[in-house]
N, C-alpha and C positions, 0 to 999 in steps of 0.2 A: 471330460474335463477340461481339455485342450480348448472346447467351444467356449465354454464358460469362463477360462482365464481370457480368451481373446475377447470376449463381451466386456468382461470387467477392465481390462487396459485399454479398451476403445476409448479414444479421446472426446469423442460426442457423448459417450455413456456417463463419464468422469464428470463432464462439464454440465449436462443438462440434467442429471438424474442424481448422481452419487454425491456431487458438491452440494446440493440444495440439502439432500437428506441428511449429511452429515452436519450442517448448519443448523436445520432444524432441532435434529437431536439434542445437539449442545446447547440449543437456544432453550429448549424444554428442562433439560436438566439444569442450566443457569439459573432459571426462575422458578420453574415450577413445582421444585422440592422443597422450596422455602416456605414458610407459613405464613398466614395474612396479618397484616400490621394489626395491633391491638387498637381501640378507638381512643387511648389516653396517648398513644405514641406519637411524637410529633415527627413532622417531615424534615428531614436534613436538607437544608438548601446549598450548602457547600462544604468542602473539606479544607480544612487550614493546613497549607502546607509550610514547610520550613525551609527555607533557603540556605543551603550551604554555600559559602564563598572560598574557594581555595585562593589562598596567595600564591602568585608565580615565584618559582624555584629559579634562581639563575645560576648557572653552572660557570664556572671561569677556568678555562684551561690554558696550561702555559705556552701551547702552540695553536695558533690561528690556521684556521684552513684556507686554502687558496680560494679566493671566492669566484675565480673563474673556474675553476675545476668543480666548485659546486654548483655552478650555474650550467656547465657541460652534463653534469649528473642529473639535474633536476628537468633539463632538456628530455634527454634520453630517456628518463623515468616516465614523462608526460607522454612522448611519443609510443612508447611500448605499451603504457596502459590504454591510449586512443586506438592503437592498431589492433590490440587483444579485444577492446570492446567491439570495435567495428566488424571484425572477424566472428567473434562470438555471437553477436547479434544477427548477423548475415545467417550464420550457421544453423542456428537455433531459434530465429524467430517464430515459427510455428509453434514450438513447445512453449516459447515464453508467453505468447499471447493465449495459448489454451489455459498457461498455468493463470495469467490474469484474469481470465474470465471464470475461472474456478474460484480464484478469491474473491469476485463480486458476488458471484451465486451464493458461495458460502457464507459470508457477511451479510449479505441481504436477508436470506432465509433464517440466519442466526437471529437479527433484529426482530423479524416479523415474529418467531415462534418465541423468544424471550418476552416481546411486548406483550403476545396475545396471553402467555402463561402470566406476566405479571397483572394482566387488566383481570383475569379470571381470579387471581388471588386476592384483588383489590387493593392493588399496590397504588394504582392510579387514584389518589384521593384528591388532586387538585387539576384543572384543566389544562395548565401550561405542561404537565407530563407529557400529554398527548404530544405536544410540539417537540419535546425534547427527544422523542422518540422518533416522530414523523420526519424530521428533518434530517437526521443522518440517514436515513434509510432513503430518503430522496437523494440525497448526495451520492451515496453508493450506486442508487441506480443511474445518477446522471454521468457516472465516469464509463457507462457502456458506451456511451457517443464517442468516448476519447479512444477506447478501444476499438470502435468501428473506424476511426481515422487511422488508427496504427494499422489496422489490417489493409486498408486502402493504400497507405505508404510503402507495406510492404510488396503488394502486387505490383507497384510502379519500378521495382528493382528485382523482381522474382528471378531472373535471369542470373543474377549475381548468388545464389544460394547454392548451385549447384558447384560453382567456383570454389566458395567457401570449404566444401567438402573434399575437394580435390588439391587444394594447396594449402600450405601452411601460413599461418598468420602474417608473417612479416612479409612474405612474397605476395600474399593476396593484397595486402594493403598497399603496397607499392606498385605491382605490375597488374593485379586483377581488376582494378577499379580506377575510374577515372576521377578526377577532382571532385567534380560535383558530386558523383555517387558516393565518395566518401564521406562529403558534408551532410548529404542526405541521411545516409544510413546513421551517422554519429548523432545528428538531432533526433532522428526518430527512436535509437536507443534511448537518449537522454528525456524524450517525452513519454516513454513508456515507463521510464524509472519513476519520474515525478507523478504518473498517473497512478502508478501501484502505490506510492505515498500516498495520495490523495484519497484512494480507496481504503486503505488501512487506516489513517487519519479519521475518516468519517465513520468507520465502523466503532473506532476507538471511543469515539465522541458517544455514540450509542450505548456503548458498553458502561462508560462513566456514570450515564444516568440510570441506566439500570441497576448498576452496582449500588447507587446512592438508595434505590426504592428497596431493593432487596435487603440491605443491612437495618432496617426500621425495626425488625420483628425480632422476638428473642428466640434465635437460632443459634446452632451450634457452630454453625460458619460465619458467624456476625463478625469476627476478627477478619476473617478472608474477604467479606465484601467491602469493610472497611479500608484493607490495604488495596483492594482492585480500584476503588473509588479513588484513593488517594495516589496511585500510580498513573491513573489515566485523567488526573485532574487538569492538566495540561491542555487537554481537547474539549475540555468543558465551558473553558472561558473564552475571552478575546484572543488569547494566544492560538487555541484550536481554530477558529474561525478565521485569523489571518493566515494560517498556514494552510488552510483548505482553499483559501482564496488563492494563495499563491502557488501552489501546487496544482490546482485545477487550470489557472491562467496560462502559467508556464507551459505545462503538458499540451494543452490545446494551442498555444503559439506555436511549438516544436512539431506536435504531429500534424497539423493542418497546412503545413507548410511555408506558412507567413514568416517562419524564422529563417528559413532557406532563402524565400525570395527576397528579403532584408540583407541578408549576409553577402548575397551572390550580386545584387542590384549594381 
């Protein structure tokens, strides 16, 4: 039993076997259990969204806070957040990158399985639907290049990881790192964050179009498909394309070291 538990918790097994398996199972359940659309059913092309604008509410207080005190508080807060991020990334970088790989494999296998099940159910009634599924998959796969850059960036400061485990976050940030190391690790953490957002956004775009296809049949879960397509509609239009371009470019700029070169030039 202990051997099985050790095998199950092995990061390589979780990344290369369990994550794709979970994604494939979810993808089949997502699309495979839905009935095929009838010939008379029309293909939905978009989901109409209602934009709700909230008016700002201004509160007036009898006493105004001191602007200098506020500035000091904000600076202290920013410093604390930056120091905690640098310490946390240095300490858990291996787990973070493994988790990112798991997200990539799960999302990629989900799109493949759901797309295959949809094709078998004859949901692909127009050629452009292949493009709507292939593009998000390609975008998810492309983020593997970003994670490879993150692994390389982490290896450049591997000697700091042991310090993060032996020192507190405040002491580690001030005394354990040089100024360049602080900047490098912070940019790497930011690049990984943007890369994970890019992976999830690309997968959401694929889910959006899969949900549009699956809501065409007379199914008990028709309302679910409609709600899901509506919730993910932001990723299917130009907003999704802009978000993908921005997150991918920003992640690459940070993880490749170009941002570090620019800021330290």
